[in-house]
C-alpha positions in Angstrom: 23.8 8.0 14.9 27.3 9.4 15.0 30.8 8.1 14.8 30.4 4.4 14.6 32.3 1.6 12.8 29.9 -1.2 11.8 31.1 -4.4 10.2 30.7 -8.2 10.0 27.0 -8.0 10.5 26.4 -11.2 8.5 23.2 -11.3 6.5 21.8 -8.4 8.4 22.4 -4.7 7.6 24.7 -2.3 9.5 21.9 0.2 10.0 18.1 -0.5 9.8 15.9 2.6 10.3 12.2 1.6 10.5 9.1 3.8 10.9 10.9 7.0 11.5 9.0 10.1 10.4 12.2 12.2 10.8 14.2 14.1 11.4 17.0 11.6 11.9 20.8 12.2 11.5 23.4 9.6 10.4 26.8 11.1 10.3 30.5 10.3 10.3 30.1 6.5 10.3 31.8 3.6 8.6 29.2 1.0 7.4 31.3 -1.8 6.1 29.1 -4.9 5.9 27.7 -6.3 2.6 24.3 -4.6 3.5 25.1 -1.1 4.8 21.7 0.5 5.2 18.0 -0.6 5.1 15.8 2.5 5.0 12.1 2.1 5.8 11.8 5.6 7.0 11.7 9.2 5.9 13.4 12.4 6.9 16.9 11.0 7.3 20.1 13.1 6.7 23.1 10.9 5.8 26.3 13.1 6.0 30.0 12.2 5.8 29.6 8.4 5.9 31.4 5.6 4.2 29.1 2.9 2.8 30.9 -0.2 1.7 27.8 -2.3 1.0 24.4 -2.0 -0.6 21.5 0.3 0.4 17.9 -0.7 0.2 15.1 1.8 0.6 11.3 1.2 0.6 8.3 3.1 1.9 5.9 1.4 4.4 2.4 2.4 3.4 0.7 -0.7 4.9 0.4 0.6 8.5 -0.2 3.8 10.3 2.3 4.8 12.9 2.3 7.6 15.5 4.3 10.7 15.2 5.0 13.1 18.1 4.8 16.8 18.8 8.2 18.6 18.4 10.4 18.0 21.5 7.8 15.9 23.2 6.6 12.4 23.7 3.0 13.5 23.2 1.4 11.8 20.2 0.3 14.4 17.6 -1.3 11.9 15.2 -0.7 8.9 13.0 0.7 8.8 9.5 2.1 6.4 6.8 5.8 6.2 6.1 6.0 7.4 2.5 9.8 7.1 2.3 12.0 9.8 0.9 12.5 13.3 2.3 16.1 12.1 2.8 19.4 13.9 2.2 22.7 12.2 1.2 25.5 14.8 1.3 29.3 14.2 1.2 29.2 10.4 1.5 31.6 7.9 0.0 30.1 4.7 -1.6 32.2 1.6 -2.2 31.4 -1.7 -3.9 32.2 -4.2 -1.3 33.1 -7.9 -1.9 30.5 -10.7 -1.5 27.5 -8.5 -1.9 25.9 -10.1 -4.9 23.3 -12.0 -2.9 22.3 -9.0 -0.8 19.2 -7.0 -1.9 19.6 -3.3 -2.7 21.8 -1.1 -4.8 25.2 0.6 -4.5 25.3 4.3 -3.8 22.1 6.3 -4.1 20.8 4.1 -6.9 18.5 2.6 -4.2 16.6 5.9 -4.3 16.1 6.2 -8.1 12.3 5.5 -7.7 12.1 8.6 -5.5 11.4 11.9 -7.2 13.6 15.1 -7.0 10.5 17.1 -6.0 7.1 16.3 -4.4 4.6 15.1 -7.0 1.3 16.9 -7.2 -1.6 15.2 -5.4 -4.1 13.5 -7.7 -7.0 14.0 -5.4 -8.4 16.7 -3.1 -8.6 14.1 -0.3 -6.1 15.2 2.3 -6.2 11.9 4.3 -2.9 9.9 4.5 -4.6 7.0 2.6 -5.0 9.4 -0.4 -1.2 9.5 -0.8 -0.6 5.7 -1.1 2.0 5.1 -3.7 3.6 8.6 -3.4 7.1 9.1 -2.1 8.7 12.3 -0.8 11.5 14.0 -2.6 15.2 13.2 -2.2 18.3 15.4 -2.1 21.6 13.9 -3.3 24.6 16.2 -3.5 28.4 16.3 -3.2 28.8 12.5 -3.1 31.8 11.2 -5.1 30.4 9.9 -8.4 32.7 6.9 -8.6 31.7 3.5 -7.3 34.1 0.6 -7.2 36.9 -1.1 -5.3 38.9 1.4 -3.3 42.2 0.6 -5.0 40.7 1.7 -8.4 39.8 5.2 -7.1 41.7 8.2 -8.2 44.5 9.1 -5.8 42.8 12.3 -4.7 39.9 10.2 -3.3 42.0 7.6 -1.5 41.8 7.6 2.2 45.3 7.3 3.7 
């Protein structure tokens, strides 16, 4: 998804990614509703976006979904959606108004339960069911550390 301005989406989120095994690119967007992003996927790269609302991330380990061979529609197998394996680079996160009743967190705090590196497997079983409860690692870099109303940001970060 590239170059969109999403706003006034009521109780629903601006962007909902579900059952995507990746890769998926979300770049150069303005997500301005109280709920900016619902992530029930893995392998998403979020680059150069402005998130004004909350983010909510959760794995989906209750169902097996198909994934495809590269550059094809041929099904290669089925897999659980572990969540994670996402990248957040050079984004801006704001704390929008009227978001108290919306689930999720501001900024990348929604991903705190995800590890910075893949955890070791606790079993020799290599089936997807053996990985229930695991998440894939996250990469978070070069995002401004400040979250709050835009008018309180340092002048060097203000968008003019």
